VMD Tcl script that draws the C-alpha trace (Angstrom):
set ca {
  {0.00 0.00 0.00}
  {1.48 3.38 -0.98}
  {1.41 6.63 1.00}
  {-1.51 8.19 -0.94}
  {-3.68 5.11 -0.62}
  {-3.04 4.95 3.11}
  {-3.27 8.68 3.94}
  {-5.39 10.12 1.14}
  {-4.41 12.31 -1.78}
  {-3.31 15.93 -1.73}
  {-4.58 18.04 -4.62}
  {-4.70 21.68 -5.62}
  {-8.11 22.77 -6.92}
  {-8.50 25.76 -9.25}
  {-11.96 27.29 -9.23}
  {-14.16 30.32 -9.79}
  {-16.97 31.38 -7.49}
  {-20.23 30.14 -9.05}
  {-22.15 31.06 -11.03}
  {-20.04 33.79 -12.63}
  {-16.95 34.61 -10.61}
  {-14.22 36.57 -12.36}
  {-11.25 35.85 -10.13}
  {-9.65 32.41 -10.11}
  {-8.98 30.94 -6.67}
  {-7.03 27.90 -5.55}
  {-7.15 25.64 -2.55}
  {-5.01 22.74 -1.37}
  {-7.04 19.78 -0.08}
  {-5.39 16.91 1.77}
  {-6.37 13.43 2.87}
  {-8.86 12.90 0.02}
  {-10.07 9.40 -0.81}
  {-9.87 7.96 -4.33}
  {-12.82 6.23 -6.01}
  {-12.63 2.73 -7.47}
  {-12.27 4.34 -10.91}
  {-9.17 6.24 -9.73}
  {-10.65 9.73 -9.39}
  {-9.96 11.87 -6.34}
  {-13.21 12.47 -4.46}
  {-13.68 16.15 -3.57}
  {-16.23 16.66 -0.78}
  {-19.56 18.19 -1.77}
  {-19.17 20.69 1.07}
  {-16.11 22.12 -0.74}
  {-17.73 21.98 -4.20}
  {-20.76 24.05 -3.17}
  {-20.70 27.54 -4.67}
  {-17.70 26.84 -6.92}
  {-17.06 26.15 -10.60}
  {-14.06 23.83 -10.48}
  {-11.85 24.18 -13.55}
  {-8.90 21.93 -12.68}
  {-7.67 19.45 -10.09}
  {-3.87 19.17 -9.91}
  {-1.97 16.41 -8.15}
  {-0.07 17.63 -5.10}
  {0.37 21.08 -3.64}
  {0.92 23.64 -6.39}
  {1.68 27.34 -6.24}
  {0.16 29.50 -8.98}
  {2.68 32.05 -10.23}
  {0.21 33.95 -12.43}
  {-3.10 33.31 -14.14}
  {-5.20 34.48 -17.05}
  {-6.31 38.07 -16.59}
  {-4.08 38.70 -13.59}
  {-1.88 41.25 -15.39}
  {-4.86 43.07 -16.89}
  {-6.49 43.29 -13.45}
  {-3.25 44.65 -11.90}
  {-2.78 47.26 -14.63}
  {-6.39 48.44 -14.33}
  {-6.07 48.79 -10.53}
  {-2.80 50.73 -10.91}
  {-4.28 53.00 -13.60}
  {-1.82 51.78 -16.26}
  {-4.33 50.83 -18.93}
}
mol new
graphics top color blue
foreach p $ca { graphics top sphere $p radius 0.5 }
foreach p [lrange $ca 0 end-1] q [lrange $ca 1 end] { graphics top cylinder $p $q radius 0.2 }
display resetview
């Protein structure tokens, strides 16, 4: 039995607030079970109110994302 099977998976989830959030968020979830088909099972309590766009294996740090530079320039008055 490997570490993930015994202790659950760690994933990074990228999501928008539902139904029409404009800012991408991320969250690291740990100790998640895996279904018989091999998919990580994200709790419904976490899924509520979110549009999940990606699930990444492990703990990831987002360096930049789509629209981030445009948002920063607008807030600084550079556009």
